[in-house]
Structure formats: structure tokens, C-alpha cells
Biopython code that builds the backbone (N, CA, C, O; Angstrom):
import numpy as np
from Bio.PDB.StructureBuilder import StructureBuilder

atoms = [
    (1, "GLY", "N", (0.737, -1.159, -0.012)),
    (1, "GLY", "CA", (0.000, -0.008, -0.020)),
    (1, "GLY", "C", (0.785, 1.280, -0.003)),
    (1, "GLY", "O", (1.241, 1.758, -1.042)),
    (2, "ALA", "N", (0.944, 1.846, 1.195)),
    (2, "ALA", "CA", (1.534, 3.177, 1.314)),
    (2, "ALA", "C", (3.002, 3.185, 0.952)),
    (2, "ALA", "O", (3.494, 4.145, 0.359)),
    (3, "LEU", "N", (3.706, 2.120, 1.304)),
    (3, "LEU", "CA", (5.137, 2.053, 1.014)),
    (3, "LEU", "C", (5.348, 1.977, -0.496)),
    (3, "LEU", "O", (6.258, 2.616, -1.026)),
    (4, "VAL", "N", (4.527, 1.212, -1.184)),
    (4, "VAL", "CA", (4.625, 1.068, -2.659)),
    (4, "VAL", "C", (4.309, 2.433, -3.310)),
    (4, "VAL", "O", (4.993, 2.854, -4.243)),
    (5, "ASP", "N", (3.283, 3.102, -2.814)),
    (5, "ASP", "CA", (2.944, 4.412, -3.339)),
    (5, "ASP", "C", (4.112, 5.429, -3.141)),
    (5, "ASP", "O", (4.406, 6.246, -4.013)),
    (6, "LEU", "N", (4.738, 5.336, -1.985)),
    (6, "LEU", "CA", (5.857, 6.251, -1.702)),
    (6, "LEU", "C", (7.016, 5.940, -2.647)),
    (6, "LEU", "O", (7.639, 6.834, -3.219)),
    (7, "TRP", "N", (7.282, 4.641, -2.790)),
    (7, "TRP", "CA", (8.385, 4.196, -3.726)),
    (7, "TRP", "C", (8.120, 4.656, -5.131)),
    (7, "TRP", "O", (9.005, 5.206, -5.786)),
    (8, "ASN", "N", (6.879, 4.434, -5.615)),
    (8, "ASN", "CA", (6.504, 4.853, -6.979)),
    (8, "ASN", "C", (6.611, 6.358, -7.151)),
    (8, "ASN", "O", (7.079, 6.831, -8.187)),
    (9, "GLY", "N", (6.186, 7.107, -6.160)),
    (9, "GLY", "CA", (6.276, 8.553, -6.239)),
    (9, "GLY", "C", (7.724, 9.045, -6.310)),
    (9, "GLY", "O", (8.045, 9.945, -7.087)),
    (10, "GLU", "N", (8.592, 8.447, -5.492)),
    (10, "GLU", "CA", (10.025, 8.835, -5.480)),
    (10, "GLU", "C", (10.680, 8.459, -6.786)),
    (10, "GLU", "O", (11.475, 9.229, -7.325)),
    (11, "MET", "N", (10.361, 7.292, -7.305)),
    (11, "MET", "CA", (10.955, 6.880, -8.597)),
    (11, "MET", "C", (10.487, 7.783, -9.748)),
    (11, "MET", "O", (11.272, 8.137, -10.628)),
    (12, "THR", "N", (9.214, 8.146, -9.729)),
    (12, "THR", "CA", (8.697, 9.026, -10.774)),
    (12, "THR", "C", (9.365, 10.357, -10.668)),
    (12, "THR", "O", (9.731, 10.941, -11.688)),
    (13, "ARG", "N", (9.542, 10.866, -9.466)),
    (13, "ARG", "CA", (10.172, 12.182, -9.276)),
    (13, "ARG", "C", (11.667, 12.132, -9.758)),
    (13, "ARG", "O", (12.159, 13.055, -10.407)),
    (14, "ALA", "N", (12.335, 11.039, -9.416)),
    (14, "ALA", "CA", (13.753, 10.894, -9.826)),
    (14, "ALA", "C", (13.845, 10.815, -11.351)),
    (14, "ALA", "O", (14.693, 11.467, -11.959)),
    (15, "LEU", "N", (12.985, 10.030, -11.952)),
    (15, "LEU", "CA", (12.979, 9.919, -13.420)),
    (15, "LEU", "C", (12.681, 11.239, -14.082)),
    (15, "LEU", "O", (13.323, 11.602, -15.067)),
    (16, "ASP", "N", (11.710, 11.965, -13.550)),
    (16, "ASP", "CA", (11.353, 13.259, -14.128)),
    (16, "ASP", "C", (12.511, 14.257, -14.011)),
    (16, "ASP", "O", (12.669, 15.139, -14.856)),
    (17, "LEU", "N", (13.323, 14.105, -12.947)),
    (17, "LEU", "CA", (14.482, 14.969, -12.777)),
    (17, "LEU", "C", (15.568, 14.612, -13.788)),
    (17, "LEU", "O", (16.191, 15.488, -14.387)),
    (18, "ILE", "N", (15.775, 13.349, -13.960)),
    (18, "ILE", "CA", (16.843, 12.876, -14.876)),
    (18, "ILE", "C", (16.437, 13.018, -16.376)),
    (18, "ILE", "O", (17.192, 13.523, -17.207)),
    (19, "ALA", "N", (15.251, 12.562, -16.652)),
    (19, "ALA", "CA", (14.730, 12.594, -18.021)),
    (19, "ALA", "C", (13.303, 13.085, -18.054)),
    (19, "ALA", "O", (12.359, 12.295, -18.092)),
    (20, "PRO", "N", (13.153, 14.418, -18.039)),
    (20, "PRO", "CA", (11.787, 14.954, -18.017)),
    (20, "PRO", "C", (11.043, 14.647, -19.305)),
    (20, "PRO", "O", (11.638, 14.519, -20.375)),
    (21, "GLU", "N", (9.732, 14.531, -19.176)),
    (21, "GLU", "CA", (8.905, 14.275, -20.348)),
    (21, "GLU", "C", (8.973, 15.506, -21.275)),
    (21, "GLU", "O", (8.880, 16.650, -20.829)),
    (22, "ARG", "N", (9.135, 15.233, -22.554)),
    (22, "ARG", "CA", (9.104, 16.285, -23.530)),
    (22, "ARG", "C", (8.151, 15.891, -24.659)),
    (22, "ARG", "O", (8.009, 14.710, -24.975)),
    (23, "PRO", "N", (7.529, 16.844, -25.238)),
    (23, "PRO", "CA", (6.658, 16.510, -26.388)),
    (23, "PRO", "C", (7.538, 16.019, -27.543)),
    (23, "PRO", "O", (8.545, 16.642, -27.880)),
    (24, "ARG", "N", (7.145, 14.910, -28.132)),
    (24, "ARG", "CA", (7.893, 14.367, -29.235)),
    (24, "ARG", "C", (7.397, 14.970, -30.543)),
    (24, "ARG", "O", (6.189, 15.078, -30.753)),
    (25, "PRO", "N", (8.303, 15.360, -31.416)),
    (25, "PRO", "CA", (7.811, 15.893, -32.698)),
    (25, "PRO", "C", (7.113, 14.785, -33.474)),
    (25, "PRO", "O", (7.526, 13.626, -33.462)),
    (26, "SER", "N", (6.065, 15.176, -34.134)),
    (26, "SER", "CA", (5.315, 14.180, -34.901)),
    (26, "SER", "C", (6.113, 13.775, -36.155)),
    (26, "SER", "O", (6.686, 14.608, -36.857)),
    (27, "ARG", "N", (6.120, 12.534, -36.385)),
    (27, "ARG", "CA", (6.853, 12.044, -37.606)),
    (27, "ARG", "C", (5.835, 11.702, -38.661)),
    (27, "ARG", "O", (5.469, 10.542, -38.849)),
    (28, "ARG", "N", (5.384, 12.730, -39.348)),
    (28, "ARG", "CA", (4.399, 12.523, -40.396)),
    (28, "ARG", "C", (5.155, 12.208, -41.686)),
    (28, "ARG", "O", (6.061, 12.935, -42.096)),
    (29, "VAL", "N", (4.760, 11.124, -42.299)),
    (29, "VAL", "CA", (5.380, 10.754, -43.559)),
    (29, "VAL", "C", (4.672, 11.544, -44.643)),
    (29, "VAL", "O", (3.453, 11.477, -44.802)),
    (30, "ARG", "N", (5.473, 12.290, -45.381)),
    (30, "ARG", "CA", (4.896, 13.054, -46.457)),
    (30, "ARG", "C", (4.598, 12.126, -47.623)),
    (30, "ARG", "O", (5.481, 11.441, -48.139)),
    (31, "ALA", "N", (3.358, 12.120, -48.016)),
    (31, "ALA", "CA", (2.987, 11.333, -49.182)),
    (31, "ALA", "C", (3.623, 11.923, -50.407)),
    (31, "ALA", "O", (3.845, 13.131, -50.495)),
    (32, "ALA", "N", (3.914, 11.059, -51.350)),
    (32, "ALA", "CA", (4.498, 11.566, -52.584)),
    (32, "ALA", "C", (3.488, 12.483, -53.263)),
    (32, "ALA", "O", (2.344, 12.084, -53.479)),
    (33, "PRO", "N", (3.889, 13.698, -53.599)),
    (33, "PRO", "CA", (2.918, 14.668, -54.132)),
    (33, "PRO", "C", (2.333, 14.284, -55.500)),
    (33, "PRO", "O", (1.279, 14.780, -55.896)),
    (34, "TRP", "N", (3.027, 13.404, -56.204)),
    (34, "TRP", "CA", (2.551, 12.969, -57.509)),
    (34, "TRP", "C", (1.586, 11.793, -57.422)),
    (34, "TRP", "O", (0.994, 11.401, -58.428)),
    (35, "PHE", "N", (1.422, 11.223, -56.220)),
    (35, "PHE", "CA", (0.575, 10.049, -56.028)),
    (35, "PHE", "C", (-0.866, 10.464, -55.925)),
    (35, "PHE", "O", (-1.324, 10.917, -54.876)),
    (36, "THR", "N", (-1.599, 10.303, -57.049)),
    (36, "THR", "CA", (-2.965, 10.765, -57.107)),
    (36, "THR", "C", (-3.951, 9.767, -56.561)),
    (36, "THR", "O", (-3.608, 8.624, -56.259)),
    (37, "GLU", "N", (-5.197, 10.222, -56.438)),
    (37, "GLU", "CA", (-6.246, 9.337, -55.955)),
    (37, "GLU", "C", (-6.472, 8.172, -56.950)),
    (37, "GLU", "O", (-6.778, 7.049, -56.550)),
    (38, "GLU", "N", (-6.316, 8.464, -58.217)),
    (38, "GLU", "CA", (-6.492, 7.408, -59.234)),
    (38, "GLU", "C", (-5.413, 6.296, -59.039)),
    (38, "GLU", "O", (-5.701, 5.102, -59.117)),
    (39, "LEU", "N", (-4.174, 6.749, -58.784)),
    (39, "LEU", "CA", (-3.103, 5.759, -58.556)),
    (39, "LEU", "C", (-3.378, 4.970, -57.273)),
    (39, "LEU", "O", (-3.124, 3.767, -57.225)),
    (40, "ARG", "N", (-3.876, 5.608, -56.273)),
    (40, "ARG", "CA", (-4.232, 4.941, -55.028)),
    (40, "ARG", "C", (-5.261, 3.831, -55.274)),
    (40, "ARG", "O", (-5.150, 2.722, -54.750)),
    (41, "THR", "N", (-6.276, 4.174, -56.097)),
    (41, "THR", "CA", (-7.313, 3.203, -56.417)),
    (41, "THR", "C", (-6.721, 2.044, -57.226)),
    (41, "THR", "O", (-7.033, 0.880, -56.974)),
    (42, "MET", "N", (-5.885, 2.365, -58.176)),
    (42, "MET", "CA", (-5.253, 1.325, -59.022)),
    (42, "MET", "C", (-4.390, 0.394, -58.131)),
    (42, "MET", "O", (-4.401, -0.825, -58.296)),
    (43, "LYS", "N", (-3.666, 0.984, -57.214)),
    (43, "LYS", "CA", (-2.813, 0.177, -56.332)),
    (43, "LYS", "C", (-3.645, -0.773, -55.490)),
    (43, "LYS", "O", (-3.301, -1.942, -55.316)),
    (44, "ARG", "N", (-4.759, -0.242, -54.963)),
    (44, "ARG", "CA", (-5.639, -1.051, -54.139)),
    (44, "ARG", "C", (-6.250, -2.218, -54.948)),
    (44, "ARG", "O", (-6.358, -3.341, -54.456)),
    (45, "GLN", "N", (-6.646, -1.920, -56.203)),
    (45, "GLN", "CA", (-7.184, -2.969, -57.077)),
    (45, "GLN", "C", (-6.095, -4.052, -57.358)),
    (45, "GLN", "O", (-6.376, -5.250, -57.391)),
    (46, "GLY", "N", (-4.875, -3.580, -57.554)),
    (46, "GLY", "CA", (-3.780, -4.532, -57.817)),
    (46, "GLY", "C", (-3.512, -5.421, -56.651)),
    (46, "GLY", "O", (-3.258, -6.615, -56.815)),
    (47, "ARG", "N", (-3.566, -4.849, -55.450)),
    (47, "ARG", "CA", (-3.312, -5.659, -54.245)),
    (47, "ARG", "C", (-4.438, -6.690, -54.070)),
    (47, "ARG", "O", (-4.200, -7.815, -53.630)),
    (48, "CYS", "N", (-5.645, -6.293, -54.416)),
    (48, "CYS", "CA", (-6.783, -7.206, -54.356)),
    (48, "CYS", "C", (-6.581, -8.365, -55.334)),
    (48, "CYS", "O", (-6.824, -9.524, -54.999)),
    (49, "LEU", "N", (-6.136, -8.035, -56.540)),
    (49, "LEU", "CA", (-5.860, -9.099, -57.549)),
    (49, "LEU", "C", (-4.713, -10.013, -57.063)),
    (49, "LEU", "O", (-4.738, -11.230, -57.247)),
    (50, "GLU", "N", (-3.726, -9.382, -56.446)),
    (50, "GLU", "CA", (-2.554, -10.171, -55.958)),
    (50, "GLU", "C", (-3.019, -11.125, -54.848)),
    (50, "GLU", "O", (-2.651, -12.300, -54.850)),
    (51, "ARG", "N", (-3.831, -10.621, -53.894)),
    (51, "ARG", "CA", (-4.309, -11.494, -52.833)),
    (51, "ARG", "C", (-5.118, -12.666, -53.425)),
    (51, "ARG", "O", (-5.001, -13.802, -52.966)),
    (52, "ARG", "N", (-5.936, -12.371, -54.449)),
    (52, "ARG", "CA", (-6.721, -13.461, -55.037)),
    (52, "ARG", "C", (-5.833, -14.495, -55.663)),
    (52, "ARG", "O", (-6.085, -15.694, -55.540)),
    (53, "TRP", "N", (-4.762, -14.034, -56.356)),
    (53, "TRP", "CA", (-3.844, -14.961, -56.952)),
    (53, "TRP", "C", (-3.128, -15.802, -55.938)),
    (53, "TRP", "O", (-2.975, -17.009, -56.129)),
    (54, "ARG", "N", (-2.683, -15.188, -54.854)),
    (54, "ARG", "CA", (-1.988, -15.948, -53.798)),
    (54, "ARG", "C", (-2.906, -16.930, -53.085)),
    (54, "ARG", "O", (-2.456, -17.958, -52.580)),
    (55, "LYS", "N", (-4.182, -16.610, -53.047)),
    (55, "LYS", "CA", (-5.164, -17.527, -52.446)),
    (55, "LYS", "C", (-5.471, -18.704, -53.331)),
    (55, "LYS", "O", (-5.568, -19.836, -52.857)),
    (56, "THR", "N", (-5.624, -18.448, -54.618)),
    (56, "THR", "CA", (-6.066, -19.522, -55.539)),
    (56, "THR", "C", (-4.923, -20.201, -56.236)),
    (56, "THR", "O", (-5.067, -21.342, -56.674)),
    (57, "CYS", "N", (-3.765, -19.529, -56.357)),
    (57, "CYS", "CA", (-2.620, -20.069, -57.087)),
    (57, "CYS", "C", (-2.945, -20.375, -58.528)),
    (57, "CYS", "O", (-2.298, -21.215, -59.152)),
    (58, "ALA", "N", (-3.951, -19.692, -59.062)),
    (58, "ALA", "CA", (-4.362, -19.949, -60.460)),
    (58, "ALA", "C", (-3.514, -19.084, -61.382)),
    (58, "ALA", "O", (-3.234, -17.920, -61.096)),
    (59, "ASP", "N", (-3.108, -19.696, -62.512)),
    (59, "ASP", "CA", (-2.298, -18.958, -63.477)),
    (59, "ASP", "C", (-3.074, -17.759, -64.091)),
    (59, "ASP", "O", (-2.497, -16.720, -64.411)),
    (60, "SER", "N", (-4.366, -17.946, -64.234)),
    (60, "SER", "CA", (-5.183, -16.826, -64.800)),
    (60, "SER", "C", (-5.205, -15.635, -63.835)),
    (60, "SER", "O", (-5.131, -14.485, -64.268)),
    (61, "ASP", "N", (-5.306, -15.904, -62.548)),
    (61, "ASP", "CA", (-5.262, -14.798, -61.552)),
    (61, "ASP", "C", (-3.906, -14.138, -61.523)),
    (61, "ASP", "O", (-3.801, -12.919, -61.390)),
    (62, "ARG", "N", (-2.878, -14.934, -61.647)),
    (62, "ARG", "CA", (-1.505, -14.353, -61.704)),
    (62, "ARG", "C", (-1.333, -13.478, -62.915)),
    (62, "ARG", "O", (-0.791, -12.378, -62.809)),
    (63, "ALA", "N", (-1.777, -13.932, -64.055)),
    (63, "ALA", "CA", (-1.682, -13.159, -65.286)),
    (63, "ALA", "C", (-2.461, -11.865, -65.156)),
    (63, "ALA", "O", (-1.993, -10.814, -65.594)),
    (64, "ARG", "N", (-3.628, -11.926, -64.568)),
    (64, "ARG", "CA", (-4.472, -10.718, -64.412)),
    (64, "ARG", "C", (-3.750, -9.721, -63.474)),
    (64, "ARG", "O", (-3.720, -8.522, -63.750)),
    (65, "ALA", "N", (-3.182, -10.214, -62.390)),
    (65, "ALA", "CA", (-2.495, -9.315, -61.453)),
    (65, "ALA", "C", (-1.264, -8.689, -62.097)),
    (65, "ALA", "O", (-1.001, -7.498, -61.931)),
    (66, "ARG", "N", (-0.524, -9.496, -62.826)),
    (66, "ARG", "CA", (0.738, -8.989, -63.520)),
    (66, "ARG", "C", (0.372, -7.933, -64.516)),
    (66, "ARG", "O", (1.033, -6.897, -64.597)),
    (67, "ALA", "N", (-0.688, -8.177, -65.294)),
    (67, "ALA", "CA", (-1.103, -7.241, -66.333)),
    (67, "ALA", "C", (-1.536, -5.909, -65.698)),
    (67, "ALA", "O", (-1.237, -4.827, -66.203)),
    (68, "HIS", "N", (-2.250, -6.034, -64.575)),
    (68, "HIS", "CA", (-2.690, -4.809, -63.873)),
    (68, "HIS", "C", (-1.503, -4.055, -63.364)),
    (68, "HIS", "O", (-1.485, -2.831, -63.492)),
    (69, "PHE", "N", (-0.489, -4.703, -62.786)),
    (69, "PHE", "CA", (0.656, -4.001, -62.265)),
    (69, "PHE", "C", (1.520, -3.379, -63.390)),
    (69, "PHE", "O", (2.198, -2.373, -63.183)),
    (70, "ARG", "N", (1.476, -3.994, -64.557)),
    (70, "ARG", "CA", (2.199, -3.347, -65.689)),
    (70, "ARG", "C", (1.519, -2.036, -66.040)),
    (70, "ARG", "O", (2.202, -1.033, -66.249)),
    (71, "VAL", "N", (0.200, -2.012, -66.109)),
    (71, "VAL", "CA", (-0.553, -0.827, -66.394)),
    (71, "VAL", "C", (-0.348, 0.217, -65.288)),
    (71, "VAL", "O", (-0.184, 1.409, -65.553)),
    (72, "TYR", "N", (-0.363, -0.263, -64.066)),
    (72, "TYR", "CA", (-0.121, 0.613, -62.881)),
    (72, "TYR", "C", (1.269, 1.266, -62.970)),
    (72, "TYR", "O", (1.431, 2.460, -62.717)),
    (73, "SER", "N", (2.242, 0.461, -63.331)),
    (73, "SER", "CA", (3.628, 0.983, -63.421)),
    (73, "SER", "C", (3.716, 2.088, -64.485)),
    (73, "SER", "O", (4.387, 3.095, -64.257)),
    (74, "VAL", "N", (3.085, 1.932, -65.592)),
    (74, "VAL", "CA", (3.045, 2.932, -66.634)),
    (74, "VAL", "C", (2.385, 4.203, -66.124)),
    (74, "VAL", "O", (2.857, 5.314, -66.365)),
    (75, "ALA", "N", (1.247, 4.002, -65.390)),
    (75, "ALA", "CA", (0.509, 5.158, -64.865)),
    (75, "ALA", "C", (1.370, 5.933, -63.810)),
    (75, "ALA", "O", (1.322, 7.161, -63.745)),
    (76, "VAL", "N", (2.116, 5.218, -63.031)),
    (76, "VAL", "CA", (2.972, 5.845, -62.035)),
    (76, "VAL", "C", (4.056, 6.686, -62.732)),
    (76, "VAL", "O", (4.320, 7.833, -62.370)),
    (77, "ALA", "N", (4.665, 6.065, -63.741)),
    (77, "ALA", "CA", (5.685, 6.800, -64.502)),
    (77, "ALA", "C", (5.134, 8.025, -65.166)),
    (77, "ALA", "O", (5.801, 9.060, -65.202)),
    (78, "ALA", "N", (3.962, 7.943, -65.681)),
    (78, "ALA", "CA", (3.309, 9.061, -66.353)),
    (78, "ALA", "C", (2.993, 10.183, -65.346)),
    (78, "ALA", "O", (3.185, 11.367, -65.619)),
    (79, "ALA", "N", (2.509, 9.765, -64.195)),
    (79, "ALA", "CA", (2.166, 10.742, -63.118)),
    (79, "ALA", "C", (3.414, 11.473, -62.644)),
    (79, "ALA", "O", (3.378, 12.687, -62.442)),
    (80, "LYS", "N", (4.512, 10.757, -62.464)),
    (80, "LYS", "CA", (5.757, 11.359, -62.048)),
    (80, "LYS", "C", (6.279, 12.329, -63.091)),
    (80, "LYS", "O", (6.709, 13.438, -62.774)),
    (81, "LYS", "N", (6.233, 11.891, -64.337)),
    (81, "LYS", "CA", (6.708, 12.742, -65.413)),
    (81, "LYS", "C", (5.897, 14.019, -65.510)),
    (81, "LYS", "O", (6.453, 15.108, -65.656)),
    (82, "ALA", "N", (4.567, 13.882, -65.428)),
    (82, "ALA", "CA", (3.718, 15.062, -65.462)),
    (82, "ALA", "C", (3.932, 16.001, -64.298)),
    (82, "ALA", "O", (3.893, 17.221, -64.461)),
    (83, "PHE", "N", (4.157, 15.444, -63.134)),
    (83, "PHE", "CA", (4.344, 16.262, -61.946)),
    (83, "PHE", "C", (5.679, 16.992, -61.992)),
    (83, "PHE", "O", (5.751, 18.197, -61.751)),
    (84, "PHE", "N", (6.732, 16.249, -62.305)),
    (84, "PHE", "CA", (8.065, 16.890, -62.258)),
    (84, "PHE", "C", (8.357, 17.770, -63.449)),
    (84, "PHE", "O", (9.207, 18.655, -63.357)),
    (85, "SER", "N", (7.696, 17.564, -64.542)),
    (85, "SER", "CA", (7.927, 18.429, -65.710)),
    (85, "SER", "C", (7.103, 19.716, -65.623)),
    (85, "SER", "O", (7.445, 20.717, -66.252)),
    (86, "ALA", "N", (6.006, 19.690, -64.835)),
    (86, "ALA", "CA", (5.146, 20.851, -64.664)),
    (86, "ALA", "C", (5.786, 21.844, -63.710)),
    (86, "ALA", "O", (5.589, 23.051, -63.852)),
    (87, "GLY", "N", (6.573, 21.342, -62.710)),
    (87, "GLY", "CA", (7.149, 22.186, -61.677)),
    (87, "GLY", "C", (8.327, 22.950, -62.132)),
    (87, "GLY", "O", (8.911, 23.705, -61.355)),
]
sb = StructureBuilder()
sb.init_structure("model")
sb.init_model(0)
sb.init_chain("A")
sb.init_seg("    ")
for serial, (resi, resn, name, xyz) in enumerate(atoms, 1):
    if name == "N":
        sb.init_residue(resn, " ", resi, " ")
    sb.init_atom(name, np.array(xyz, "f"), 0.0, 1.0, " ", f" {name:<3s}", serial, name[0])
structure = sb.get_structure()
């Protein structure tokens, strides 16, 4: 009871003296500015196709996922090119 509370209080006070609490800066990851909502949707669709292929192990599902990611890759390259050439 009381002895434990006293111990905890003293330890907290000692720790606060040695290493006081400080607000930590937020580590927000900046999203790529060229990554559009359309690309986000395409990526989500591709992951869905990939999960289906991994679940079924069907060659047709694999081919569909690979074809989608080829199209997605071209779209990413086009978005980057458009973004960086406009700036």
C-alpha cells in the first residue's frame, strides 16, 4: 500500500528529474505529391488481384495481377513525369 505508493512517487520524481517528459515531434510521412487518388485506387485494385492470386494459385489470376501492375507501373511513371515536368 503506502510504502509502494511512496516508492513509486520517489521513482517518478527521480526519473522526471533525470529525463523529463518532452513532447515528441510528430513524424508525419509526407506522401508523394505525384501520387494521385487514381493511382491509389489502381494500387488497391492490384493488391486485391494479388491477394486473389496468392489464395487461388491460379495462373489466370496471376496473369491478371501482373497485367494490372504493368498498367499501374506505366501510370505511375506518367504521373511522375507530369508532376516533375510541370514544376
